[in-house]
py3Dmol code that shows the C-alpha trace and the ligand (Angstrom):
import py3Dmol

protein = """\
ATOM      1  CA  UNK A   1     152.390 140.032 154.861  1.00  0.00           C
ATOM      2  CA  UNK A   2     151.098 141.138 158.198  1.00  0.00           C
ATOM      3  CA  UNK A   3     147.855 143.090 158.427  1.00  0.00           C
ATOM      4  CA  UNK A   4     147.852 145.537 161.321  1.00  0.00           C
ATOM      5  CA  UNK A   5     144.849 146.862 163.199  1.00  0.00           C
ATOM      6  CA  UNK A   6     143.999 150.516 163.596  1.00  0.00           C
ATOM      7  CA  UNK A   7     144.956 151.797 167.045  1.00  0.00           C
ATOM      8  CA  UNK A   8     141.784 153.893 167.176  1.00  0.00           C
ATOM      9  CA  UNK A   9     138.939 152.016 165.459  1.00  0.00           C
ATOM     10  CA  UNK A  10     140.424 148.483 165.144  1.00  0.00           C
ATOM     11  CA  UNK A  11     139.902 148.277 161.389  1.00  0.00           C
ATOM     12  CA  UNK A  12     142.503 146.268 159.458  1.00  0.00           C
ATOM     13  CA  UNK A  13     145.426 148.311 158.119  1.00  0.00           C
ATOM     14  CA  UNK A  14     147.009 146.791 155.048  1.00  0.00           C
ATOM     15  CA  UNK A  15     150.691 147.355 154.276  1.00  0.00           C
ATOM     16  CA  UNK A  16     151.425 150.747 152.682  1.00  0.00           C
ATOM     17  CA  UNK A  17     147.988 152.041 153.743  1.00  0.00           C
ATOM     18  CA  UNK A  18     147.112 154.404 156.553  1.00  0.00           C
ATOM     19  CA  UNK A  19     149.435 156.331 158.841  1.00  0.00           C
ATOM     20  CA  UNK A  20     151.965 155.040 161.358  1.00  0.00           C
ATOM     21  CA  UNK A  21     152.963 157.226 164.266  1.00  0.00           C
ATOM     22  CA  UNK A  22     155.947 156.216 166.351  1.00  0.00           C
ATOM     23  CA  UNK A  23     156.149 157.900 169.717  1.00  0.00           C
ATOM     24  CA  UNK A  24     159.536 158.892 171.106  1.00  0.00           C
ATOM     25  CA  UNK A  25     159.435 155.867 173.420  1.00  0.00           C
ATOM     26  CA  UNK A  26     159.281 153.673 170.271  1.00  0.00           C
ATOM     27  CA  UNK A  27     155.642 152.635 170.722  1.00  0.00           C
ATOM     28  CA  UNK A  28     153.967 152.208 167.361  1.00  0.00           C
ATOM     29  CA  UNK A  29     150.478 153.491 166.610  1.00  0.00           C
ATOM     30  CA  UNK A  30     148.881 152.508 163.314  1.00  0.00           C
ATOM     31  CA  UNK A  31     145.863 154.321 161.920  1.00  0.00           C
ATOM     32  CA  UNK A  32     143.650 153.158 159.067  1.00  0.00           C
ATOM     33  CA  UNK A  33     142.784 156.662 157.812  1.00  0.00           C
ATOM     34  CA  UNK A  34     143.232 160.329 158.586  1.00  0.00           C
ATOM     35  CA  UNK A  35     139.952 160.353 160.559  1.00  0.00           C
ATOM     36  CA  UNK A  36     141.439 158.045 163.187  1.00  0.00           C
ATOM     37  CA  UNK A  37     144.790 159.856 163.163  1.00  0.00           C
ATOM     38  CA  UNK A  38     143.093 163.221 163.704  1.00  0.00           C
ATOM     39  CA  UNK A  39     140.921 161.885 166.504  1.00  0.00           C
ATOM     40  CA  UNK A  40     144.024 160.445 168.161  1.00  0.00           C
ATOM     41  CA  UNK A  41     145.818 163.794 167.898  1.00  0.00           C
ATOM     42  CA  UNK A  42     142.774 165.442 169.470  1.00  0.00           C
ATOM     43  CA  UNK A  43     143.313 163.029 172.400  1.00  0.00           C
ATOM     44  CA  UNK A  44     139.816 161.627 172.103  1.00  0.00           C
ATOM     45  CA  UNK A  45     138.927 158.431 173.902  1.00  0.00           C
ATOM     46  CA  UNK A  46     137.941 155.709 171.401  1.00  0.00           C
ATOM     47  CA  UNK A  47     135.674 154.157 174.037  1.00  0.00           C
ATOM     48  CA  UNK A  48     133.473 157.237 173.938  1.00  0.00           C
ATOM     49  CA  UNK A  49     132.996 157.332 170.157  1.00  0.00           C
ATOM     50  CA  UNK A  50     130.252 155.094 168.872  1.00  0.00           C
ATOM     51  CA  UNK A  51     131.918 154.230 165.551  1.00  0.00           C
ATOM     52  CA  UNK A  52     134.928 152.449 167.112  1.00  0.00           C
ATOM     53  CA  UNK A  53     135.236 148.787 167.990  1.00  0.00           C
ATOM     54  CA  UNK A  54     136.377 149.788 171.499  1.00  0.00           C
ATOM     55  CA  UNK A  55     133.021 151.449 172.140  1.00  0.00           C
ATOM     56  CA  UNK A  56     131.050 148.545 170.688  1.00  0.00           C
ATOM     57  CA  UNK A  57     132.941 146.047 172.829  1.00  0.00           C
ATOM     58  CA  UNK A  58     132.554 148.153 175.965  1.00  0.00           C
ATOM     59  CA  UNK A  59     128.813 148.518 175.293  1.00  0.00           C
ATOM     60  CA  UNK A  60     128.290 144.757 174.837  1.00  0.00           C
ATOM     61  CA  UNK A  61     127.523 145.018 171.129  1.00  0.00           C
ATOM     62  CA  UNK A  62     130.326 142.701 170.014  1.00  0.00           C
ATOM     63  CA  UNK A  63     131.439 139.227 170.959  1.00  0.00           C
ATOM     64  CA  UNK A  64     134.366 139.740 173.366  1.00  0.00           C
ATOM     65  CA  UNK A  65     134.917 136.468 175.223  1.00  0.00           C
ATOM     66  CA  UNK A  66     135.461 133.645 172.762  1.00  0.00           C
ATOM     67  CA  UNK A  67     138.197 131.109 172.070  1.00  0.00           C
ATOM     68  CA  UNK A  68     138.180 131.854 168.334  1.00  0.00           C
ATOM     69  CA  UNK A  69     139.309 135.415 169.046  1.00  0.00           C
ATOM     70  CA  UNK A  70     142.457 134.328 170.896  1.00  0.00           C
ATOM     71  CA  UNK A  71     144.068 132.795 167.792  1.00  0.00           C
ATOM     72  CA  UNK A  72     144.932 136.165 166.302  1.00  0.00           C
ATOM     73  CA  UNK A  73     147.080 137.145 169.312  1.00  0.00           C
ATOM     74  CA  UNK A  74     150.799 137.540 168.669  1.00  0.00           C
ATOM     75  CA  UNK A  75     153.001 134.854 170.224  1.00  0.00           C
ATOM     76  CA  UNK A  76     156.682 135.380 170.844  1.00  0.00           C
ATOM     77  CA  UNK A  77     157.496 131.701 170.571  1.00  0.00           C
ATOM     78  CA  UNK A  78     159.743 130.759 167.630  1.00  0.00           C
ATOM     79  CA  UNK A  79     158.702 127.714 165.653  1.00  0.00           C
ATOM     80  CA  UNK A  80     160.828 125.714 163.258  1.00  0.00           C
ATOM     81  CA  UNK A  81     159.510 125.847 159.677  1.00  0.00           C
ATOM     82  CA  UNK A  82     157.833 122.706 158.437  1.00  0.00           C
ATOM     83  CA  UNK A  83     155.730 122.323 155.347  1.00  0.00           C
ATOM     84  CA  UNK A  84     153.112 120.187 157.090  1.00  0.00           C
ATOM     85  CA  UNK A  85     152.699 122.705 159.891  1.00  0.00           C
ATOM     86  CA  UNK A  86     152.074 125.512 157.390  1.00  0.00           C
ATOM     87  CA  UNK A  87     149.456 123.465 155.532  1.00  0.00           C
ATOM     88  CA  UNK A  88     147.778 122.517 158.790  1.00  0.00           C
ATOM     89  CA  UNK A  89     147.802 126.119 159.983  1.00  0.00           C
ATOM     90  CA  UNK A  90     146.237 127.362 156.770  1.00  0.00           C
ATOM     91  CA  UNK A  91     143.335 124.902 156.960  1.00  0.00           C
ATOM     92  CA  UNK A  92     142.941 125.653 160.669  1.00  0.00           C
ATOM     93  CA  UNK A  93     142.746 129.399 159.934  1.00  0.00           C
ATOM     94  CA  UNK A  94     139.913 128.873 157.494  1.00  0.00           C
ATOM     95  CA  UNK A  95     138.012 126.602 159.861  1.00  0.00           C
ATOM     96  CA  UNK A  96     138.449 128.982 162.815  1.00  0.00           C
ATOM     97  CA  UNK A  97     137.217 131.876 160.687  1.00  0.00           C
ATOM     98  CA  UNK A  98     134.140 129.841 159.772  1.00  0.00           C
ATOM     99  CA  UNK A  99     133.402 129.029 163.409  1.00  0.00           C
ATOM    100  CA  UNK A 100     133.941 132.638 164.464  1.00  0.00           C
ATOM    101  CA  UNK A 101     131.483 133.882 161.826  1.00  0.00           C
ATOM    102  CA  UNK A 102     128.844 131.425 163.008  1.00  0.00           C
ATOM    103  CA  UNK A 103     129.309 132.397 166.651  1.00  0.00           C
ATOM    104  CA  UNK A 104     129.158 136.078 165.824  1.00  0.00           C
ATOM    105  CA  UNK A 105     125.908 135.531 163.945  1.00  0.00           C
ATOM    106  CA  UNK A 106     124.505 133.686 166.961  1.00  0.00           C
ATOM    107  CA  UNK A 107     125.623 136.490 169.258  1.00  0.00           C
ATOM    108  CA  UNK A 108     123.915 139.064 167.038  1.00  0.00           C
ATOM    109  CA  UNK A 109     120.676 137.095 166.891  1.00  0.00           C
ATOM    110  CA  UNK A 110     120.702 136.719 170.668  1.00  0.00           C
ATOM    111  CA  UNK A 111     121.288 140.449 171.094  1.00  0.00           C
ATOM    112  CA  UNK A 112     118.431 141.337 168.745  1.00  0.00           C
ATOM    113  CA  UNK A 113     115.999 138.720 170.095  1.00  0.00           C
ATOM    114  CA  UNK A 114     112.792 140.219 171.441  1.00  0.00           C
ATOM    115  CA  UNK A 115     113.252 143.571 169.699  1.00  0.00           C
ATOM    116  CA  UNK A 116     110.257 142.997 167.423  1.00  0.00           C
ATOM    117  CA  UNK A 117     107.951 142.067 170.284  1.00  0.00           C
ATOM    118  CA  UNK A 118     109.133 145.070 172.304  1.00  0.00           C
ATOM    119  CA  UNK A 119     108.562 147.392 169.364  1.00  0.00           C
ATOM    120  CA  UNK A 120     105.076 145.952 168.789  1.00  0.00           C
ATOM    121  CA  UNK A 121     104.181 146.463 172.429  1.00  0.00           C
ATOM    122  CA  UNK A 122     105.365 150.058 172.285  1.00  0.00           C
ATOM    123  CA  UNK A 123     103.323 150.641 169.113  1.00  0.00           C
ATOM    124  CA  UNK A 124     100.199 149.152 170.743  1.00  0.00           C
ATOM    125  CA  UNK A 125     100.670 151.385 173.765  1.00  0.00           C
ATOM    126  CA  UNK A 126     101.047 154.434 171.527  1.00  0.00           C
ATOM    127  CA  UNK A 127      97.830 153.608 169.655  1.00  0.00           C
ATOM    128  CA  UNK A 128      95.929 152.932 172.893  1.00  0.00           C
ATOM    129  CA  UNK A 129      97.052 156.212 174.424  1.00  0.00           C
ATOM    130  CA  UNK A 130      96.254 158.346 171.384  1.00  0.00           C
ATOM    131  CA  UNK A 131      92.845 157.018 170.337  1.00  0.00           C
ATOM    132  CA  UNK A 132      91.484 160.534 169.908  1.00  0.00           C
ATOM    133  CA  UNK A 133      93.841 161.128 166.967  1.00  0.00           C
ATOM    134  CA  UNK A 134      92.325 158.286 164.919  1.00  0.00           C
ATOM    135  CA  UNK A 135      89.231 158.708 162.745  1.00  0.00           C
ATOM    136  CA  UNK A 136      86.138 157.600 164.750  1.00  0.00           C
ATOM    137  CA  UNK A 137      85.426 154.438 162.724  1.00  0.00           C
ATOM    138  CA  UNK A 138      89.013 153.163 163.161  1.00  0.00           C
ATOM    139  CA  UNK A 139      89.072 153.476 166.945  1.00  0.00           C
ATOM    140  CA  UNK A 140      89.327 150.189 168.799  1.00  0.00           C
ATOM    141  CA  UNK A 141      86.461 149.675 171.232  1.00  0.00           C
ATOM    142  CA  UNK A 142      87.406 150.501 174.799  1.00  0.00           C
ATOM    143  CA  UNK A 143      85.351 148.516 177.380  1.00  0.00           C
ATOM    144  CA  UNK A 144      84.285 151.598 179.363  1.00  0.00           C
ATOM    145  CA  UNK A 145      82.172 153.386 176.781  1.00  0.00           C
ATOM    146  CA  UNK A 146      80.946 156.218 178.983  1.00  0.00           C
ATOM    147  CA  UNK A 147      84.510 157.405 179.592  1.00  0.00           C
ATOM    148  CA  UNK A 148      85.380 157.250 175.917  1.00  0.00           C
ATOM    149  CA  UNK A 149      82.358 159.362 175.023  1.00  0.00           C
ATOM    150  CA  UNK A 150      83.250 161.921 177.645  1.00  0.00           C
ATOM    151  CA  UNK A 151      86.832 161.946 176.368  1.00  0.00           C
ATOM    152  CA  UNK A 152      85.600 162.464 172.834  1.00  0.00           C
ATOM    153  CA  UNK A 153      83.376 165.275 173.937  1.00  0.00           C
ATOM    154  CA  UNK A 154      86.218 166.804 175.867  1.00  0.00           C
ATOM    155  CA  UNK A 155      88.545 166.559 172.890  1.00  0.00           C
ATOM    156  CA  UNK A 156      85.838 168.035 170.675  1.00  0.00           C
ATOM    157  CA  UNK A 157      85.394 170.881 173.124  1.00  0.00           C
ATOM    158  CA  UNK A 158      89.111 171.457 173.254  1.00  0.00           C
ATOM    159  CA  UNK A 159      89.351 171.534 169.491  1.00  0.00           C
ATOM    160  CA  UNK A 160      86.517 173.982 169.132  1.00  0.00           C
ATOM    161  CA  UNK A 161      88.007 176.128 171.869  1.00  0.00           C
ATOM    162  CA  UNK A 162      91.411 176.142 170.235  1.00  0.00           C
ATOM    163  CA  UNK A 163      89.780 177.034 166.922  1.00  0.00           C
ATOM    164  CA  UNK A 164      88.001 179.905 168.552  1.00  0.00           C
ATOM    165  CA  UNK A 165      91.253 181.048 170.117  1.00  0.00           C
ATOM    166  CA  UNK A 166      92.955 180.861 166.739  1.00  0.00           C
ATOM    167  CA  UNK A 167      90.201 182.954 165.225  1.00  0.00           C
ATOM    168  CA  UNK A 168      90.566 185.470 168.004  1.00  0.00           C
ATOM    169  CA  UNK A 169      94.301 185.611 167.493  1.00  0.00           C
ATOM    170  CA  UNK A 170      93.865 186.045 163.768  1.00  0.00           C
ATOM    171  CA  UNK A 171      91.465 188.899 164.321  1.00  0.00           C
ATOM    172  CA  UNK A 172      93.798 190.505 166.823  1.00  0.00           C
ATOM    173  CA  UNK A 173      96.784 190.190 164.491  1.00  0.00           C
ATOM    174  CA  UNK A 174      94.777 191.612 161.633  1.00  0.00           C
ATOM    175  CA  UNK A 175      93.765 194.529 163.761  1.00  0.00           C
ATOM    176  CA  UNK A 176      97.371 195.147 164.796  1.00  0.00           C
ATOM    177  CA  UNK A 177      98.611 194.865 161.248  1.00  0.00           C
ATOM    178  CA  UNK A 178      96.000 197.312 160.085  1.00  0.00           C
ATOM    179  CA  UNK A 179      97.025 199.690 162.827  1.00  0.00           C
ATOM    180  CA  UNK A 180     100.704 199.312 161.992  1.00  0.00           C
ATOM    181  CA  UNK A 181     100.079 199.958 158.329  1.00  0.00           C
ATOM    182  CA  UNK A 182      97.991 202.940 159.308  1.00  0.00           C
ATOM    183  CA  UNK A 183     100.880 204.223 161.433  1.00  0.00           C
ATOM    184  CA  UNK A 184     103.310 203.726 158.583  1.00  0.00           C
ATOM    185  CA  UNK A 185     101.001 205.542 156.290  1.00  0.00           C
ATOM    186  CA  UNK A 186     100.853 208.353 158.776  1.00  0.00           C
ATOM    187  CA  UNK A 187     104.631 208.499 159.026  1.00  0.00           C
ATOM    188  CA  UNK A 188     104.995 208.652 155.263  1.00  0.00           C
TER     189      UNK A 188
END
"""
ligand_1 = """\
1
ZN
Zn 140.823 153.519 162.181
"""
view = py3Dmol.view(width=600, height=400)
view.addModel(protein, "pdb")
view.setStyle({"model": 0}, {"cartoon": {"style": "trace"}})
view.addModel(ligand_1, "xyz")
view.setStyle({"model": 1}, {"stick": {}})
view.zoomTo()
view.show()
């Protein structure tokens, strides 16, 4: 039993599953599901769609260069059947799979390393830049107190100003509404 790979997303295609398209030059295209088949018919480039393996490999999100990945390649070299060779191959397949899993895990950890620290730094920066949004007792003390006070005053002023503006707007709208209703009343 040979398990094919999807031409579009590189998922495994088990026998009797998916769709096979054979072009008139006899090239075979296997698809794992109608989604991939449809995208192929729409002539989309799998490298530009984030859900495909082709994109992930091109974007450096998957392990690409590794000796464990070369074992799956098809070889056109005939070998004479021998029971020992089959047994050896089967154990080798398991071992290679194990090694590949470990390496992939390492690759993932390496790729994700430093994300937490970066996120924490970004969060700290966000908090430092938006101190005026925090309640006064939760604000971290900034060394230059005079500036902070002036900032607070400024923000307070701004708030009061915006409130006043809102009030003005409300009044204006009310006035308009009243006028409109008056007009409607007149029309009726
Ligand atoms: Zn697919």
